[in-house]
N, C-alpha and C positions, 0 to 999 in steps of 0.2 A: 131597475132601469129598463125601459122598453127599448131604448136605442143601444145596440151592442157596441157601436163605435164610441159612444160616450163612456161606457164602462171600460173599454180597452184603453181609452185615453187617460182615464184616471189611474190605471195601472202602469201607464207608460208603455203600453204595448201596441199603440196605433202605428200605422205605417210610417216608417222613418226613411227619409231620403237625405243623404249627405253628399256634399260636393267636395271632392278631393282636389286640393290645390296646394301649392307651395306654402301659402300663408296658413292654411289649415293644418298642414303637416307640421309646421313649426309650433303649432299649439299642442302637439303630443309631446309629453314630457321626455320620453325616451328618445324620440327623434331630435328634439331640440338639444338634449344633453349630448348626444353623439356628435352633432354638427358643431356645437360650441366647443366641445373638448378637442376635436381634431383641428379645427381652425385656430384655436388658441395655442395649441401645442406647436404647430408649424410656424405661426406668426411670431411666437416668442423666441424661436431659435435664433442664435447669432447668425447673421447672413452678411457676408462681406465680399469685397473684390480682392482677388489674388492674381499674382503673375508668376507663372512657372519660369524658373531660371535654370532649368536643366538639372545638372548634377547638384546644385545647391538647394534644390527643393522649390517650394513656393513661398512667396513673400506677400504679406498683406499690403494692399495699396491704399494707404490712408488718404493720399492726396487726390485720388480720382473722384470726380464729381458724383459718379454712380455710388461709390462707397458712402459718401455723405448722405445720399438719398436713402440707401438701404439701412444705414446705421443711426442716422440722426433725424432726418426729416424727409419723408417720402414726397410730400408736396407742401405747399404753403398752408393747406387746411388740415392736414392729418400727419401723425407720426407713422413710423414704419409698422408698428404692431397693428394699429387700427386699419391702415390701408391694406396691408397684406391679408389681415383677417377678413376684411370685406371682400377681397378678391377670391379667397378660398371659399368663403361661405356661399357666394353666388355660384361658384362652380359645383360645390357639393349638393346644393339644393336644386338649382335650375339646370345643371348639366354643362354649362359653359359660362365663362366670365371674361371680360376684357378690361384692360387698363391702358390708357393713352401714354405713350412715351414722348416726353417733351425734351428737346435737345437744344444746346446752345449753338453759337455761331460756328463752332468747330465740330459740330455733329456729335458731341459727347452728351450722354444722357444726364440731365440735371433734375428731372422730376418724373414721377410715375403717378398717374391719376386714375384710380379705378372708378367705374361707372356701374350703377345698379343694372341688373339684367333687364328689368322692365323698361328702362329708358333707352335701350339699344335695339336696333333692328339690323339683321344681317342680310346683305345683298350679295348674290353670287353672279359674277359675270362669266357665263359659260364659254364665251369666245376665248378669253384669256385664262379661264379657270382660276380667277382671283376673287377674293372676298373683300367686301367693303362693309363698314359699320356706320350706320346712320344714327345720329343722336339728335332727334328732331327739336327738342326744346332748346338746344344750343346752336341749332342750324349748322351742324358740323358733320362732315363725312370723313372717316379715317380709312386709310388703306391698311392691309394686313401687315405691312412692314412697320407701321407706326403704332401697333398695339401689342400688348402682352395678351395672348389668346390662350386661355386654359380650357381644356375639354375633359369631360367625364367620359364614361364608357359609351361607345357607339359602334355600330357594325362597319361604317365606312371611314371612321376616323376624321371626318370633315368637321362635324359639329356634334358636340356631346349631347347625349340624351339625359333628361332629368330623371333622377331616381324616383321622383314622385310619379312619373309616367311608367317607369319600369315596374314599380311595386304598387300600382294603383289599388289592387284588391287587398293587399296586406294592410295598407293605411286605411282603406275604407272600412275594414272590420273594426279597427280601433276607434275610428270616428263614429261609426254606427253604435258601438257599445257605449261610448261616452254620451252620445245623444240620447240613447235609451235610458241611461242612468240619470241624466239630467231631468228627463221627463218623469222618470220613476220616483225620484226623490224631491220633486219640485215643491209639493205642499208640505210634506213632513218627512221624517226619516224614511218610512216606506208605508205602503198601505197594507196593514196587517189583517184587515177584515172590514166588515161593514155591519151596520145596525139595521134591524127590521122592526117595524111597529105596525100594528093593524091600522092605525089612523092614516098612515102613509098610503096603504093600499086602497083605502076608501076615499082618499082625497083626490078629487078630479081637478082641483084648481092648482095650477103649477106654483103660484105664489104661496099657497098654504103649505105645500110640500117643501118649498124652499125655506120657509120659516122654521119648520121642524129640523131641517138639516142645519140651519144656522145656529139653533139652540145647542145642538150637539157639538158643533165646531167651537162655539164660544166656551162651552164647558171644558173641552179639551185644551183650548189655548190658554185658559186662565191658570190652571195648575197641572196640566198634563194628565189629569185623571177625571173621569166622569162617573157619577153614580147613576146606574141605569134605572129608570123608573119602571113601573109595572108594565108588563106585556112587551117590553123592549128586549129583543134577542140579539146577541152578538154572534156573528158568523166569521170565524177566523179563515183567512185565505192561505196563510203559510207561505206568502210570497215575499221573502226577504231577499236582499241582495245576494246573500250566501246561497239561498235556495235557487236563485236564478242563474247561478254559476258565473256571475259577472266577474268575480275576482279571478276565477280560473281563466276566463277569456282575456282579462287585462294582463295576467301573467304571461300567457302564451304570446300575446301581441308584443309585449316588451322584449321577449326573447327574439321574436322574428325581426323586429326593427333593429335590435342590436346586431343581428347577423348581417343585415344589409350593409353595415359599415365595418364589419369584421371586428366588432368591439365586444369586450366583456362588460356585463352589467356592473361588475364590481368596480370598474374604472370610472363609472359615472355616478358613483355614490350608492349603489344598491348593496348594502352590507349584508342583506339576508341571503344573497346568492353565494353559493359555494363555487368559487372559480376553479376550472380545470386547467387554467393556463400555467400553472406552476405554483410553487410553494410560497413565493414572496413577490413583493412589488417589483423587484429587479427583473425577474423573469417575465412578468406581465409587460413591463415597459419595453423589454427587449423584443418580444413578439410584436407588440403594437408598433414599435418603431420600424421594424423590418418589413412588416406586412401592410401597414396602413400609411405611416407618415413618409417614409423614404420615397415610395412611388410618386406621391403628390409633390414632394420637395424636388424630386428629380425633374419632373415636368416643368416646374417653375424655373429651375436653373437652366434647362435647355432653352426655354423661351427667352429668358433674360440674357443669356449669353449670346444668342443669335440676334436679338432685336436691339439690345442696349449697348453693344460695342461696335465700333467701326471695324471694317475688314482688316485694316492694318493692325488694330489692337488684338483682334482674334489671332492673327498670324504671329504676333509677338508674345503670345502666351497669356493674355488676360482671360479670366473666367471668374465666375461667382460660385460660392459653395456654402451650404448650410453646415453648421457645426452641431453634430449630434452627440458629442462627447458628454454633455450634461445629462442626457437621457440614458446613456449607456454605461455611465461610470459606476453605477451600483451604490451600495451603502458606503459609509465612511471606512469601515474595516476593509472591505473589498478593494476600494480605491487605494487605500494606503499600502496594502500588500502588493497591488499591481505596480504602483510607482516604485516601490522598493525593489522589486524584481527587475524592473526596467533599468534602474540606475545601476544596480550591482552587476547587471549583465552588459553594461556599457552601451545600451541602446539610447537611453536618455542621459543628458547631463543633469547634475543637481539643480541647475538653474531652470532647465526645461521642466523638471518635476515640480519645482516651486511655483512655476507660472500657472499650474492647474488650480492653485488656491489663490491666485492673484497676488502672489508674493514676489518681491523684487529679487534680483540676483544677489548672490553672496558677495561680500566686499572683496576687493583686490583681485577679482576674476577667478577666485578659487572654485566657483561653481560652474565655470564655463568649460572645464575639462571633463572628459568622459573617463569613468573608472570601471575596473573589472576585477572580479574576485581572482586573487593571485594563484589559486590552486589549479587553474586550468593550464594544460601543457599542450603545445603544438604536437600534431601527430608525428612529424618527422623527428621529434626529439624523444619519443617514447622509449625506444631501445636504448638510447644514450643515458636516459634517466635511470632505467632499470639497471644498466651496467654499473653506473656510479654508486647505486645503493648496494650492489653486491660487493664492490671494492671498498666499501667503507667511505663513500662519498669522495674518493680520490679523484674521480672524474668530474666533480662538480665545477671545478675551476674551468675545465675545458668547455663544459656546457655553457658556463656563463660567458666565456669569451666568444663562443659561437653565437649565442643569443645576442651579444653586444654587436657582433659583426653583422648579423641579420638586420638589427635595428638601423645600423649605419647605412 
């Protein structure tokens, strides 16, 4: 080939230019897997309205309109999981996300409607230092008090920056390698070599040279093997995907992208990776929950608590909370041992322990009482118990009477 660029193009080595965008980033398997995993995990957590009652703890508020939105139907077009997942996904990929808060006549939240990032424009009024959100296709402008506004990392904290912008070069390496591979493998598995024949060198007619090439391609495409005629020489190139170290590049890119989200590749289905996060799934979920999921969930709770409750509701103890017990409870054996210890220590009642497995209370209220192992002795009775043992339990009745008096 006289034209070097034609030869490089056949090898997939011509100049490649890739455009890094949120849409292209989602085309990278590891990036997509991390975003999908995180958004699904948080969106599927139980998320409810509670009211703090002081010494009696917190009580779930089933009758509050916001609880119906968070647990049953976020808005008329989507359920809570789909809507919350959309909000989180936009925040993870684009750096920020909004959802409109719709209220009834009593100013109580009844619906939350997330909008795609590309449909929203942010306006900043510097005089009032307030933000407004334009949705042109709906001819709607929302104030910052009427939206749930989630933000990813940024230096000023005002508007989150997209991870695609932060990690442009990391994503560009992966996209460039994939574009090279696509070009490299376009015609066949790979270009392992080329054929030379004296007739080709003597042919000045381009069409004649093309016919010779077509005959070789036809022979290869029919049964994958060609019988070389006289004077035809095969020149191996030795350029396989393994030789070009593409596999190594892909492996490093996967690790780098997983680090962006503080994820383990084993959590998104890469079973060939030996995880250093712990010896089991329980440890991996614990680290993931504490380092990745809880910060995102905390931001959602702070926004919802401030934007979706009236001031009088906030003052009277209303708040929302995610329930992470399902992710942190561990395997069946660990969970059973934990509940047993909590019941025997008098911290949980049997009915509270049964509720973890969605079981109803024991009949006749027997499970509503707290129980404790009877071998424990109050500190102020230690000397009296020792004395009674030395005297052959003669003081046991006195100890019993004193304990009875204390109870009364």
